MDAnalysis code that builds the backbone (N, CA, C; Angstrom):
import MDAnalysis as mda
import numpy as np

u = mda.Universe.empty(753, n_residues=251, atom_resindex=np.repeat(np.arange(251), 3), trajectory=True)
u.add_TopologyAttr("name", ["N", "CA", "C"] * 251)
u.add_TopologyAttr("resid", np.arange(1, 252))
u.add_TopologyAttr("resname", ["UNK", "UNK", "UNK", "UNK", "UNK", "UNK", "UNK", "UNK", "UNK", "UNK", "UNK", "UNK", "UNK", "UNK", "UNK", "UNK", "UNK", "UNK", "UNK", "UNK", "UNK", "UNK", "UNK", "UNK", "UNK", "UNK", "UNK", "UNK", "UNK", "UNK", "UNK", "UNK", "UNK", "UNK", "UNK", "UNK", "UNK", "UNK", "UNK", "UNK", "UNK", "UNK", "UNK", "UNK", "UNK", "UNK", "UNK", "UNK", "UNK", "UNK", "UNK", "UNK", "UNK", "UNK", "UNK", "UNK", "UNK", "UNK", "UNK", "UNK", "UNK", "UNK", "UNK", "UNK", "UNK", "UNK", "UNK", "UNK", "UNK", "UNK", "UNK", "UNK", "UNK", "UNK", "UNK", "UNK", "UNK", "UNK", "UNK", "UNK", "UNK", "UNK", "UNK", "UNK", "UNK", "UNK", "UNK", "UNK", "UNK", "UNK", "UNK", "UNK", "UNK", "UNK", "UNK", "UNK", "UNK", "UNK", "UNK", "UNK", "UNK", "UNK", "UNK", "UNK", "UNK", "UNK", "UNK", "UNK", "UNK", "UNK", "UNK", "UNK", "UNK", "UNK", "UNK", "UNK", "UNK", "UNK", "UNK", "UNK", "UNK", "UNK", "UNK", "UNK", "UNK", "UNK", "UNK", "UNK", "UNK", "UNK", "UNK", "UNK", "UNK", "UNK", "UNK", "UNK", "UNK", "UNK", "UNK", "UNK", "UNK", "UNK", "UNK", "UNK", "UNK", "UNK", "UNK", "UNK", "UNK", "UNK", "UNK", "UNK", "UNK", "UNK", "UNK", "UNK", "UNK", "UNK", "UNK", "UNK", "UNK", "UNK", "UNK", "UNK", "UNK", "UNK", "UNK", "UNK", "UNK", "UNK", "UNK", "UNK", "UNK", "UNK", "UNK", "UNK", "UNK", "UNK", "UNK", "UNK", "UNK", "UNK", "UNK", "UNK", "UNK", "UNK", "UNK", "UNK", "UNK", "UNK", "UNK", "UNK", "UNK", "UNK", "UNK", "UNK", "UNK", "UNK", "UNK", "UNK", "UNK", "UNK", "UNK", "UNK", "UNK", "UNK", "UNK", "UNK", "UNK", "UNK", "UNK", "UNK", "UNK", "UNK", "UNK", "UNK", "UNK", "UNK", "UNK", "UNK", "UNK", "UNK", "UNK", "UNK", "UNK", "UNK", "UNK", "UNK", "UNK", "UNK", "UNK", "UNK", "UNK", "UNK", "UNK", "UNK", "UNK", "UNK", "UNK", "UNK", "UNK", "UNK", "UNK", "UNK", "UNK", "UNK", "UNK", "UNK", "UNK", "UNK", "UNK"])
u.atoms.positions = np.array([
    [26.247, 183.459, 25.196],
    [27.597, 183.228, 25.712],
    [28.174, 181.992, 25.030],
    [29.432, 182.096, 24.662],
    [30.090, 181.011, 23.931],
    [30.496, 179.904, 24.899],
    [30.213, 178.694, 24.507],
    [30.684, 177.548, 25.318],
    [31.276, 176.517, 24.368],
    [32.477, 176.001, 24.680],
    [33.138, 175.024, 23.791],
    [32.309, 173.745, 23.678],
    [32.373, 173.172, 22.475],
    [31.634, 171.923, 22.255],
    [32.285, 170.781, 23.031],
    [31.489, 170.037, 23.653],
    [32.008, 168.886, 24.389],
    [31.814, 167.618, 23.541],
    [32.829, 166.793, 23.603],
    [32.728, 165.530, 22.851],
    [31.598, 164.697, 23.425],
    [30.860, 164.087, 22.531],
    [29.772, 163.228, 22.979],
    [30.338, 161.926, 23.543],
    [29.910, 161.565, 24.697],
    [30.369, 160.331, 25.308],
    [29.535, 159.167, 24.799],
    [30.235, 158.103, 24.444],
    [29.542, 156.901, 23.971],
    [29.275, 155.998, 25.163],
    [28.041, 155.953, 25.556],
    [27.666, 155.144, 26.703],
    [27.231, 153.782, 26.210],
    [27.930, 152.749, 26.669],
    [27.583, 151.409, 26.190],
    [26.180, 151.016, 26.603],
    [25.481, 150.403, 25.684],
    [24.120, 149.968, 25.952],
    [24.131, 148.748, 26.861],
    [23.200, 148.723, 27.798],
    [23.104, 147.582, 28.695],
    [22.300, 146.445, 28.069],
    [21.674, 146.755, 26.943],
    [20.864, 145.738, 26.264],
    [21.785, 144.776, 25.496],
    [21.570, 143.483, 25.631],
    [22.378, 142.486, 24.938],
    [22.145, 142.596, 23.440],
    [23.250, 142.673, 22.687],
    [23.126, 142.813, 21.239],
    [22.687, 141.502, 20.609],
    [22.140, 141.603, 19.397],
    [21.720, 140.409, 18.668],
    [22.910, 139.509, 18.368],
    [24.075, 140.148, 18.088],
    [25.272, 139.363, 17.777],
    [25.706, 138.536, 18.987],
    [25.673, 139.181, 20.182],
    [26.057, 138.472, 21.398],
    [25.121, 137.301, 21.663],
    [23.818, 137.535, 21.457],
    [22.849, 136.456, 21.643],
    [23.092, 135.317, 20.664],
    [23.403, 135.691, 19.431],
    [23.670, 134.674, 18.402],
    [24.902, 133.860, 18.763],
    [25.988, 134.555, 19.195],
    [27.212, 133.856, 19.575],
    [26.960, 132.898, 20.733],
    [26.148, 133.360, 21.696],
    [25.852, 132.539, 22.861],
    [25.080, 131.284, 22.460],
    [24.122, 131.449, 21.577],
    [23.341, 130.302, 21.120],
    [24.168, 129.348, 20.280],
    [25.104, 129.912, 19.487],
    [25.983, 129.060, 18.684],
    [26.875, 128.223, 19.596],
    [27.396, 128.862, 20.683],
    [28.217, 128.126, 21.635],
    [27.425, 126.974, 22.257],
    [26.152, 127.244, 22.593],
    [25.312, 126.190, 23.162],
    [25.078, 125.063, 22.157],
    [24.887, 125.449, 20.900],
    [24.674, 124.457, 19.850],
    [25.911, 123.587, 19.667],
    [27.095, 124.228, 19.699],
    [28.339, 123.485, 19.553],
    [28.513, 122.509, 20.710],
    [28.198, 122.990, 21.931],
    [28.328, 122.132, 23.106],
    [27.385, 120.937, 22.996],
    [26.167, 121.194, 22.524],
    [25.201, 120.105, 22.339],
    [25.695, 119.118, 21.287],
    [26.254, 119.659, 20.204],
    [26.722, 118.812, 19.103],
    [27.834, 117.885, 19.562],
    [28.713, 118.402, 20.428],
    [29.848, 117.610, 20.873],
    [29.426, 116.499, 21.829],
    [28.296, 116.665, 22.530],
    [27.878, 115.688, 23.532],
    [26.676, 114.859, 23.092],
    [26.169, 115.086, 21.909],
    [25.009, 114.353, 21.419],
    [25.447, 113.257, 20.462],
    [25.035, 112.023, 20.756],
    [25.393, 110.904, 19.870],
    [24.775, 111.081, 18.492],
    [23.574, 111.646, 18.452],
    [22.912, 111.883, 17.166],
    [23.723, 112.859, 16.330],
    [24.184, 113.948, 16.962],
    [24.959, 114.949, 16.232],
    [26.318, 114.399, 15.814],
    [26.881, 113.527, 16.648],
    [28.174, 112.924, 16.281],
    [28.016, 112.050, 15.043],
    [26.930, 111.272, 15.018],
    [26.687, 110.427, 13.846],
    [26.426, 111.284, 12.609],
    [25.668, 112.378, 12.824],
    [25.394, 113.284, 11.708],
    [26.690, 113.899, 11.192],
    [27.599, 114.260, 12.123],
    [28.886, 114.821, 11.716],
    [29.695, 113.838, 10.904],
    [29.661, 112.567, 11.309],
    [30.377, 111.533, 10.556],
    [29.812, 111.392, 9.150],
    [28.474, 111.416, 9.042],
    [27.831, 111.289, 7.734],
    [28.173, 112.463, 6.834],
    [28.185, 113.670, 7.422],
    [28.511, 114.860, 6.636],
    [29.949, 114.798, 6.137],
    [30.876, 114.430, 7.057],
    [32.286, 114.375, 6.663],
    [32.521, 113.377, 5.537],
    [31.843, 112.233, 5.614],
    [32.070, 111.185, 4.626],
    [31.250, 111.402, 3.344],
    [30.437, 112.431, 3.301],
    [29.597, 112.677, 2.130],
    [30.401, 113.295, 0.992],
    [29.934, 113.068, -0.220],
    [30.609, 113.600, -1.402],
    [30.655, 115.112, -1.465],
    [29.513, 115.807, -1.244],
    [29.521, 117.276, -1.325],
    [30.482, 117.921, -0.338],
    [30.530, 117.405, 0.899],
    [31.449, 117.988, 1.892],
    [32.891, 117.819, 1.433],
    [33.207, 116.619, 0.963],
    [34.572, 116.347, 0.510],
    [34.960, 117.271, -0.640],
    [34.036, 117.456, -1.580],
    [34.318, 118.303, -2.751],
    [34.568, 119.748, -2.341],
    [33.672, 120.306, -1.516],
    [33.786, 121.709, -1.108],
    [35.032, 121.938, -0.270],
    [35.281, 121.049, 0.694],
    [36.434, 121.233, 1.577],
    [37.745, 121.150, 0.806],
    [37.786, 120.271, -0.198],
    [39.009, 120.143, -0.989],
    [39.251, 121.384, -1.845],
    [38.177, 121.984, -2.343],
    [38.314, 123.214, -3.127],
    [38.857, 124.351, -2.266],
    [38.319, 124.466, -1.055],
    [38.781, 125.507, -0.128],
    [40.235, 125.274, 0.252],
    [40.558, 124.016, 0.560],
    [41.932, 123.689, 0.938],
    [42.904, 123.969, -0.204],
    [42.461, 123.736, -1.437],
    [43.339, 123.953, -2.594],
    [43.730, 125.424, -2.704],
    [42.788, 126.317, -2.514],
    [43.076, 127.756, -2.580],
    [44.067, 128.154, -1.490],
    [43.821, 127.665, -0.284],
    [44.709, 127.969, 0.840],
    [46.100, 127.390, 0.622],
    [46.148, 126.138, 0.133],
    [47.437, 125.474, -0.048],
    [48.277, 126.136, -1.133],
    [47.647, 126.613, -2.191],
    [48.389, 127.287, -3.260],
    [49.138, 128.508, -2.731],
    [48.490, 129.246, -1.845],
    [49.132, 130.433, -1.265],
    [50.302, 130.029, -0.364],
    [50.100, 128.969, 0.426],
    [51.162, 128.512, 1.318],
    [52.354, 127.962, 0.540],
    [52.073, 127.244, -0.558],
    [53.151, 126.680, -1.362],
    [54.055, 127.761, -1.943],
    [53.453, 128.850, -2.370],
    [54.246, 129.952, -2.910],
    [55.183, 130.528, -1.855],
    [54.705, 130.596, -0.619],
    [55.552, 131.101, 0.463],
    [56.687, 130.137, 0.778],
    [56.372, 128.827, 0.792],
    [57.377, 127.821, 1.122],
    [58.475, 127.772, 0.075],
    [58.117, 127.921, -1.191],
    [59.092, 127.828, -2.270],
    [60.153, 128.921, -2.211],
    [59.899, 129.956, -1.441],
    [60.868, 131.036, -1.317],
    [62.025, 130.663, -0.391],
    [61.881, 129.578, 0.359],
    [62.934, 129.116, 1.266],
    [63.502, 127.783, 0.780],
    [64.518, 127.286, 1.504],
    [65.122, 126.003, 1.163],
    [64.145, 124.875, 1.464],
    [63.972, 123.993, 0.508],
    [63.019, 122.883, 0.656],
    [63.752, 121.656, 1.190],
    [63.226, 120.994, 2.228],
    [63.880, 119.788, 2.766],
    [63.848, 118.645, 1.764],
    [64.776, 117.731, 1.902],
    [64.830, 116.586, 1.012],
    [64.198, 115.336, 1.613],
    [64.013, 115.350, 2.942],
    [63.383, 114.200, 3.596],
    [62.526, 114.690, 4.757],
    [61.235, 114.418, 4.662],
    [60.284, 114.779, 5.722],
    [59.754, 113.490, 6.335],
    [59.797, 113.408, 7.667],
    [59.273, 112.243, 8.379],
    [58.143, 112.690, 9.301],
    [57.057, 111.936, 9.305],
    [55.859, 112.321, 10.050],
    [55.374, 111.156, 10.912],
    [55.135, 111.438, 12.193],
    [54.489, 110.465, 13.070],
    [52.995, 110.751, 13.021],
    [52.236, 109.799, 12.538],
    [50.791, 110.013, 12.370],
    [50.074, 109.797, 13.704],
    [50.216, 110.788, 14.561],
    [49.645, 110.721, 15.902],
    [48.572, 111.798, 16.053],
    [47.593, 111.541, 16.913],
    [46.598, 112.567, 17.222],
    [45.283, 112.430, 16.495],
    [45.138, 111.408, 15.624],
    [43.881, 111.255, 14.891],
    [42.702, 110.999, 15.834],
    [42.921, 110.118, 16.809],
    [41.847, 109.807, 17.759],
    [41.510, 111.017, 18.623],
    [42.557, 111.697, 19.068],
    [42.351, 112.868, 19.921],
    [41.600, 113.961, 19.165],
    [41.964, 114.152, 17.900],
    [41.300, 115.149, 17.066],
    [39.819, 114.817, 16.912],
    [39.521, 113.543, 16.644],
    [38.130, 113.131, 16.465],
    [37.342, 113.284, 17.763],
    [37.969, 112.927, 18.886],
    [37.287, 113.023, 20.173],
    [36.925, 114.464, 20.497],
    [37.822, 115.392, 20.181],
    [37.545, 116.805, 20.435],
    [36.365, 117.310, 19.614],
    [36.123, 116.671, 18.470],
    [34.987, 117.041, 17.626],
    [33.737, 116.231, 17.967],
    [33.889, 115.323, 18.939],
    [32.753, 114.492, 19.305],
    [32.507, 113.362, 18.341],
    [33.526, 112.980, 17.559],
    [33.386, 111.929, 16.559],
    [34.082, 110.660, 17.035],
    [33.830, 109.562, 16.361],
    [34.459, 108.296, 16.723],
    [35.922, 108.289, 16.270],
    [36.789, 107.501, 16.937],
    [38.193, 107.417, 16.538],
    [38.381, 107.027, 15.081],
    [37.496, 106.161, 14.581],
    [37.622, 105.709, 13.189],
    [37.510, 106.861, 12.205],
    [36.648, 107.831, 12.503],
    [36.528, 109.009, 11.643],
    [37.825, 109.812, 11.684],
    [38.457, 109.857, 12.862],
    [39.735, 110.553, 12.982],
    [40.793, 109.951, 12.081],
    [40.786, 108.632, 11.953],
    [41.755, 107.970, 11.067],
    [41.484, 108.308, 9.606],
    [40.230, 108.533, 9.261],
    [39.899, 108.947, 7.892],
    [40.434, 110.353, 7.620],
    [40.328, 111.227, 8.620],
    [40.917, 112.558, 8.498],
    [42.419, 112.431, 8.249],
    [43.070, 111.562, 9.033],
    [44.509, 111.367, 8.882],
    [44.891, 110.832, 7.523],
    [44.095, 109.904, 7.012],
    [44.344, 109.352, 5.676],
    [44.276, 110.443, 4.612],
    [43.230, 111.269, 4.693],
    [43.064, 112.333, 3.696],
    [44.196, 113.352, 3.783],
    [44.618, 113.653, 5.000],
    [45.713, 114.618, 5.169],
    [47.017, 114.067, 4.595],
    [47.236, 112.758, 4.749],
    [48.446, 112.146, 4.198],
    [48.471, 112.261, 2.676],
    [47.323, 112.098, 2.049],
    [47.267, 112.261, 0.588],
    [47.633, 113.679, 0.189],
    [47.203, 114.646, 0.985],
    [47.571, 116.041, 0.721],
    [49.070, 116.231, 0.860],
    [49.645, 115.646, 1.896],
    [51.085, 115.783, 2.134],
    [51.875, 115.205, 0.957],
    [51.420, 114.076, 0.440],
    [52.096, 113.465, -0.707],
    [52.055, 114.398, -1.917],
    [50.922, 115.047, -2.115],
    [50.801, 116.015, -3.210],
    [51.754, 117.193, -3.000],
    [51.871, 117.650, -1.759],
    [52.784, 118.760, -1.455],
    [54.225, 118.367, -1.789],
    [54.581, 117.119, -1.492],
    [55.939, 116.661, -1.784],
    [56.217, 116.702, -3.285],
    [55.233, 116.302, -4.084],
    [55.401, 116.370, -5.535],
    [55.563, 117.821, -5.993],
    [54.723, 118.681, -5.455],
    [54.743, 120.085, -5.886],
    [56.014, 120.801, -5.463],
    [56.541, 120.452, -4.294],
    [57.721, 121.140, -3.765],
    [59.033, 120.445, -4.135],
    [58.939, 119.218, -4.635],
    [60.152, 118.495, -4.977],
    [60.834, 117.862, -3.775],
    [60.070, 117.547, -2.732],
    [60.620, 116.834, -1.571],
    [60.735, 115.360, -1.963],
    [61.957, 114.866, -2.044],
    [62.198, 113.555, -2.643],
    [61.870, 112.371, -1.739],
    [61.917, 112.568, -0.430],
    [61.717, 111.448, 0.489],
    [60.665, 111.792, 1.538],
    [59.692, 110.907, 1.687],
    [58.647, 111.069, 2.696],
    [58.532, 109.763, 3.479],
    [58.605, 109.872, 4.798],
    [58.449, 108.712, 5.668],
    [57.303, 108.976, 6.639],
    [56.387, 108.027, 6.743],
    [55.280, 108.171, 7.690],
    [55.264, 106.965, 8.625],
    [55.169, 107.257, 9.905],
    [55.058, 106.202, 10.919],
    [53.562, 105.996, 11.169],
    [53.004, 104.997, 10.485],
    [51.556, 104.835, 10.443],
    [51.011, 103.912, 11.527],
    [51.765, 102.852, 11.858],
    [51.250, 101.877, 12.827],
    [52.434, 101.222, 13.518],
    [52.555, 101.471, 14.815],
    [53.683, 100.919, 15.569],
    [53.318, 99.563, 16.170],
    [54.316, 98.855, 16.654],
    [54.056, 97.563, 17.293],
    [53.206, 97.749, 18.547],
    [53.342, 98.908, 19.220],
    [52.540, 99.178, 20.419],
    [51.057, 99.360, 20.081],
    [50.759, 99.752, 18.848],
    [49.367, 99.989, 18.456],
    [48.524, 98.715, 18.462],
    [49.184, 97.551, 18.457],
    [48.444, 96.295, 18.519],
    [47.698, 96.150, 19.854],
    [48.102, 96.954, 20.855],
    [47.471, 96.877, 22.177],
    [46.170, 97.677, 22.242],
    [45.826, 98.381, 21.201],
    [44.604, 99.185, 21.208],
    [43.358, 98.292, 21.132],
    [42.203, 98.940, 21.239],
    [40.931, 98.231, 21.144],
    [40.893, 97.396, 19.870],
    [40.413, 96.153, 19.988],
    [40.450, 95.224, 18.855],
    [39.675, 95.742, 17.647],
    [38.559, 96.419, 17.888],
    [37.782, 96.965, 16.770],
    [38.545, 98.062, 16.042],
    [39.258, 98.894, 16.813],
    [40.044, 99.964, 16.195],
    [41.205, 99.385, 15.397],
    [41.861, 98.364, 15.953],
    [42.969, 97.714, 15.236],
    [42.459, 97.100, 13.937],
    [41.286, 96.471, 14.007],
    [40.702, 95.875, 12.805],
    [40.418, 96.934, 11.748],
    [39.892, 98.073, 12.187],
    [39.615, 99.172, 11.253],
    [40.908, 99.693, 10.636],
    [41.941, 99.850, 11.450],
    [43.227, 100.348, 10.951],
    [43.855, 99.371, 9.964],
    [43.726, 98.080, 10.250],
    [44.285, 97.083, 9.343],
    [43.581, 97.128, 7.980],
    [42.260, 97.267, 8.019],
    [41.509, 97.363, 6.763],
    [41.899, 98.626, 5.999],
    [42.075, 99.722, 6.734],
    [42.473, 100.979, 6.108],
    [43.845, 100.842, 5.465],
    [44.773, 100.191, 6.172],
    [46.115, 99.980, 5.623],
    [46.063, 99.140, 4.347],
    [45.293, 98.072, 4.394],
    [45.175, 97.186, 3.221],
    [44.599, 97.941, 2.026],
    [43.517, 98.691, 2.264],
    [42.885, 99.442, 1.181],
    [43.835, 100.467, 0.579],
    [44.594, 101.152, 1.440],
    [45.485, 102.198, 0.946],
    [46.691, 101.627, 0.222],
    [47.188, 100.481, 0.664],
    [48.311, 99.836, -0.035],
    [47.877, 99.383, -1.431],
    [46.697, 98.797, -1.513],
    [46.188, 98.363, -2.819],
    [45.910, 99.562, -3.724],
    [45.401, 100.629, -3.123],
    [45.134, 101.851, -3.883],
    [46.433, 102.457, -4.402],
    [47.482, 102.423, -3.570],
    [48.779, 102.987, -3.971],
    [49.370, 102.235, -5.152],
    [49.167, 100.919, -5.204],
    [49.729, 100.131, -6.306],
    [49.090, 100.488, -7.649],
    [47.856, 101.070, -7.584],
    [47.150, 101.456, -8.814],
    [47.181, 102.963, -9.058],
    [47.682, 103.706, -8.122],
    [47.625, 105.170, -8.184],
    [48.516, 105.697, -9.313],
    [47.913, 106.403, -10.243],
    [48.665, 106.923, -11.390],
    [49.739, 107.922, -10.957],
    [49.507, 108.632, -9.853],
    [50.500, 109.603, -9.366],
    [51.785, 108.901, -8.954],
    [51.642, 107.715, -8.364],
    [52.809, 106.951, -7.929],
    [53.674, 106.570, -9.129],
    [53.019, 106.106, -10.183],
    [53.762, 105.641, -11.356],
    [54.232, 106.814, -12.220],
    [53.425, 107.846, -12.319],
    [53.818, 109.026, -13.091],
    [55.044, 109.705, -12.486],
    [55.087, 109.794, -11.170],
    [56.208, 110.450, -10.489],
    [57.323, 109.484, -10.088],
    [57.170, 108.223, -10.477],
    [58.171, 107.188, -10.204],
    [58.552, 107.156, -8.720],
    [57.556, 106.847, -7.919],
    [57.737, 106.799, -6.465],
    [58.032, 105.361, -6.025],
    [59.174, 105.173, -5.414],
    [59.492, 103.868, -4.839],
    [58.841, 103.787, -3.451],
    [57.988, 102.791, -3.265],
    [57.323, 102.614, -1.975],
    [58.004, 101.492, -1.205],
    [58.346, 101.796, 0.040],
    [58.920, 100.777, 0.912],
    [58.097, 100.715, 2.190],
    [57.760, 99.521, 2.593],
    [57.021, 99.319, 3.838],
    [58.008, 98.792, 4.867],
    [58.196, 99.553, 5.942],
    [59.210, 99.254, 6.948],
    [58.568, 98.666, 8.196],
    [59.175, 97.630, 8.743],
    [58.669, 97.059, 9.975],
    [58.639, 95.542, 9.937],
    [58.068, 94.945, 10.967],
    [57.978, 93.488, 11.069],
    [56.719, 93.029, 10.330],
    [56.846, 92.918, 9.025],
    [55.684, 92.590, 8.201],
    [55.103, 91.222, 8.541],
    [55.935, 90.351, 9.102],
    [55.447, 89.012, 9.436],
    [54.431, 89.030, 10.581],
    [54.369, 90.128, 11.325],
    [53.397, 90.230, 12.424],
    [52.050, 90.780, 11.946],
    [51.991, 91.215, 10.705],
    [50.756, 91.757, 10.152],
    [49.898, 90.626, 9.557],
    [48.586, 90.837, 9.426],
    [47.753, 89.842, 8.738],
    [48.296, 89.563, 7.343],
    [48.122, 88.332, 6.885],
    [48.695, 87.897, 5.610],
    [48.292, 88.802, 4.450],
    [47.011, 89.201, 4.405],
    [46.558, 89.999, 3.264],
    [47.247, 91.363, 3.223],
    [47.641, 91.884, 4.398],
    [48.315, 93.187, 4.431],
    [49.780, 93.034, 4.041],
    [50.439, 92.027, 4.579],
    [51.849, 91.815, 4.213],
    [51.974, 91.492, 2.725],
    [50.988, 90.781, 2.176],
    [51.007, 90.488, 0.738],
    [50.791, 91.755, -0.080],
    [49.877, 92.605, 0.353],
    [49.630, 93.877, -0.346],
    [50.868, 94.764, -0.282],
    [51.536, 94.744, 0.882],
    [52.750, 95.542, 1.056],
    [53.851, 95.059, 0.113],
    [54.021, 93.744, 0.044],
    [55.053, 93.193, -0.831],
    [54.741, 93.468, -2.294],
    [53.463, 93.420, -2.637],
    [53.060, 93.659, -4.033],
    [53.376, 95.082, -4.468],
    [53.035, 96.070, -3.635],
    [53.283, 97.457, -4.021],
    [54.785, 97.753, -4.024],
    [55.550, 97.099, -3.150],
    [57.006, 97.292, -3.167],
    [57.610, 96.702, -4.442],
    [57.123, 95.541, -4.861],
    [57.633, 94.914, -6.085],
    [57.294, 95.763, -7.313],
    [56.102, 96.354, -7.325],
    [55.669, 97.161, -8.472],
    [56.454, 98.458, -8.604],
    [56.999, 98.952, -7.513],
    [57.654, 100.275, -7.549],
    [59.152, 100.209, -7.257],
    [59.718, 99.025, -7.128],
    [61.115, 98.901, -6.688],
    [62.117, 99.494, -7.672],
    [61.739, 99.646, -8.938],
    [62.672, 100.192, -9.926],
    [62.571, 101.720, -10.054],
    [61.622, 102.332, -9.388],
    [61.493, 103.785, -9.449],
    [62.559, 104.456, -8.574],
    [62.991, 105.641, -9.008],
    [64.081, 106.286, -8.258],
    [63.964, 107.810, -8.144],
    [62.810, 108.381, -8.507],
    [62.673, 109.834, -8.405],
    [62.210, 110.271, -7.009],
    [61.297, 109.494, -6.441],
    [60.792, 109.796, -5.099],
    [60.806, 108.522, -4.269],
    [60.853, 108.709, -2.949],
    [60.824, 107.580, -2.028],
    [59.731, 107.817, -0.996],
    [58.786, 106.881, -0.920],
    [57.689, 106.970, 0.049],
    [57.797, 105.759, 0.968],
    [58.120, 106.006, 2.227],
    [58.372, 104.941, 3.190],
    [57.256, 104.895, 4.229],
    [56.643, 103.732, 4.360],
    [55.514, 103.572, 5.268],
    [55.912, 102.599, 6.376],
    [55.950, 103.086, 7.606],
    [56.324, 102.246, 8.742],
    [55.072, 101.580, 9.309],
    [54.992, 100.259, 9.145],
    [53.872, 99.465, 9.663],
    [54.417, 98.393, 10.589],
    [53.746, 98.182, 11.713],
    [54.246, 97.226, 12.707],
    [55.710, 97.538, 12.998],
    [55.961, 98.837, 13.146],
    [57.335, 99.318, 13.329],
    [57.565, 99.717, 14.780],
    [58.768, 99.414, 15.254],
    [59.197, 99.857, 16.584],
    [60.685, 100.143, 16.533],
    [61.106, 101.238, 17.153],
    [62.526, 101.596, 17.129],
    [63.415, 100.519, 17.730],
    [62.986, 99.947, 18.846],
    [63.779, 98.895, 19.489],
    [63.848, 97.651, 18.617],
    [62.720, 97.305, 18.001],
    [62.698, 96.137, 17.117],
    [63.652, 96.321, 15.938],
    [63.726, 97.547, 15.419],
    [64.638, 97.810, 14.304],
    [66.089, 97.612, 14.734],
    [66.431, 98.096, 15.938],
    [67.801, 97.947, 16.447],
    [68.128, 96.470, 16.677],
    [67.179, 95.743, 17.281],
    [67.394, 94.313, 17.532],
    [67.579, 93.561, 16.211],
    [66.744, 93.900, 15.232],
    [66.849, 93.266, 13.914],
    [68.226, 93.527, 13.305],
    [68.713, 94.749, 13.434],
    [70.032, 95.096, 12.886],
    [71.137, 94.329, 13.605],
    [71.046, 94.243, 14.925],
    [72.064, 93.519, 15.703],
    [72.092, 92.045, 15.308],
    [70.917, 91.445, 15.137],
    [70.849, 90.036, 14.747],
    [71.484, 89.796, 13.384],
    [71.216, 90.700, 12.443],
    [71.794, 90.555, 11.101],
    [73.317, 90.737, 11.135],
    [73.775, 91.704, 11.928],
    [75.216, 91.935, 12.051],
    [75.885, 90.713, 12.680],
    [75.283, 90.186, 13.764],
    [75.847, 89.014, 14.437],
    [75.913, 87.818, 13.494],
    [74.870, 87.655, 12.684],
    [74.836, 86.548, 11.736],
    [75.947, 86.683, 10.699],
    [76.161, 87.914, 10.192],
    [77.206, 88.127, 9.189],
    [78.594, 87.966, 9.783],
    [78.772, 88.353, 11.046],
    [80.065, 88.147, 11.721],
    [80.330, 86.651, 11.878],
    [79.294, 85.922, 12.286],
    [79.427, 84.478, 12.485],
    [79.801, 83.773, 11.187],
    [79.266, 84.263, 10.069],
    [79.523, 83.641, 8.770],
    [80.733, 84.245, 8.060],
    [81.506, 85.051, 8.801],
    [82.728, 85.689, 8.272],
    [82.452, 86.639, 7.106],
    [81.233, 87.170, 7.045],
    [80.909, 88.176, 6.032],
    [81.260, 89.579, 6.513],
    [81.494, 89.706, 7.807],
    [81.771, 91.008, 8.411],
    [82.717, 90.830, 9.583],
    [83.698, 91.722, 9.671],
    [84.651, 91.676, 10.783],
    [84.215, 92.662, 11.862],
    [84.426, 92.280, 13.122],
    [83.993, 93.112, 14.244],
    [84.638, 94.494, 14.189],
    [85.897, 94.558, 13.800],
    [86.590, 95.848, 13.769],
    [86.018, 96.799, 12.715],
    [85.259, 96.243, 11.766],
    [84.687, 97.072, 10.703],
    [83.298, 97.627, 11.059],
    [82.787, 97.232, 12.219],
    [81.435, 97.670, 12.602],
    [81.494, 99.118, 13.087],
    [81.112, 100.015, 12.215],
    [81.065, 101.443, 12.519],
    [79.708, 101.990, 12.058],
    [79.470, 103.259, 12.321],
    [78.151, 103.840, 12.047],
    [77.663, 103.602, 10.610],
    [78.521, 103.849, 9.584],
    [78.031, 103.619, 8.208],
    [77.626, 102.171, 7.961],
    [78.341, 101.237, 8.591],
    [78.019, 99.816, 8.429],
    [76.697, 99.490, 9.109],
    [76.531, 99.988, 10.335],
    [75.291, 99.732, 11.075],
    [74.087, 100.281, 10.303],
    [74.255, 101.440, 9.692],
    [73.151, 102.060, 8.939],
    [72.650, 101.158, 7.820],
    [73.555, 100.362, 7.267],
    [73.169, 99.470, 6.166],
    [72.243, 98.347, 6.626],
    [72.220, 98.085, 7.925],
    [71.389, 97.007, 8.460],
    [70.036, 97.506, 8.976],
    [69.808, 98.809, 8.906],
    [68.555, 99.370, 9.366],
    [67.500, 99.303, 8.266],
    [66.236, 99.401, 8.652],
    [65.149, 99.391, 7.669],
    [65.301, 100.539, 6.668],
    [65.886, 101.626, 7.153],
    [65.981, 102.848, 6.334],
    [67.267, 102.908, 5.501],
    [67.905, 101.792, 5.303],
    [69.130, 101.756, 4.511],
    [68.903, 102.373, 3.120],
    [69.782, 103.296, 2.754],
    [69.683, 103.935, 1.446],
    [68.818, 105.175, 1.420],
    [68.197, 105.487, 2.561],
    [67.346, 106.682, 2.642],
    [68.068, 107.734, 3.483],
    [68.195, 108.959, 3.003],
    [68.866, 109.993, 3.802],
    [68.109, 110.289, 5.096],
    [68.824, 110.750, 6.115],
    [68.192, 111.098, 7.387],
    [67.208, 112.257, 7.168],
    [66.123, 112.291, 7.940],
    [65.181, 113.407, 7.820],
    [65.864, 114.747, 8.103],
    [65.437, 115.794, 7.415],
    [66.027, 117.122, 7.619],
    [65.668, 117.647, 9.008],
])
């Protein structure tokens, strides 16, 4: 007697698969890594090692090339401004020290600068260290100050800066910074002040309120000395007294 074929039913196995077991063990390993001081130190050593840096940069280069091609199909901004926030939070989520997070941020900033050259973004502004940041842990502030000094000195020698004629400006209350940093900042600004193809602005010891107060003081001084009339104080005039004078607004 003829009977129609019935579809075979796929009954899920109750036995845990090897893949599921592997995933579960990997999750446990990750959890251990995030809470183990030994693993955190090992992670820091791996990140700062030469082989890791080389491999990760090669991978990032392949990915970035594809993204750049997509970006070039649209209108490219002329001024990009970045608040360098989240380095500590990023490091903490990985179980690493805040200082390692700042190294991640430094490396990412170098990538961003390269992207600006490749895309033709003429102005880049980074808010690297605000006046409020002085309230952080003294060891972290010391590390950040050393990082700033090293990067400013490195920028003054960087062939990319001179090849692309990048004018570097350090914005903020430089007098509140350690002498060696304010001197390094002034040196790199003097070395690049005649360049006009790109503008790289680094906000150090910067605060929005401090910038406004500084502008008001300069305006008041010029009014007092009859260099400026009160009736002439309008937005374009005020802009000339800001740290960002001569730089277009971010897109």
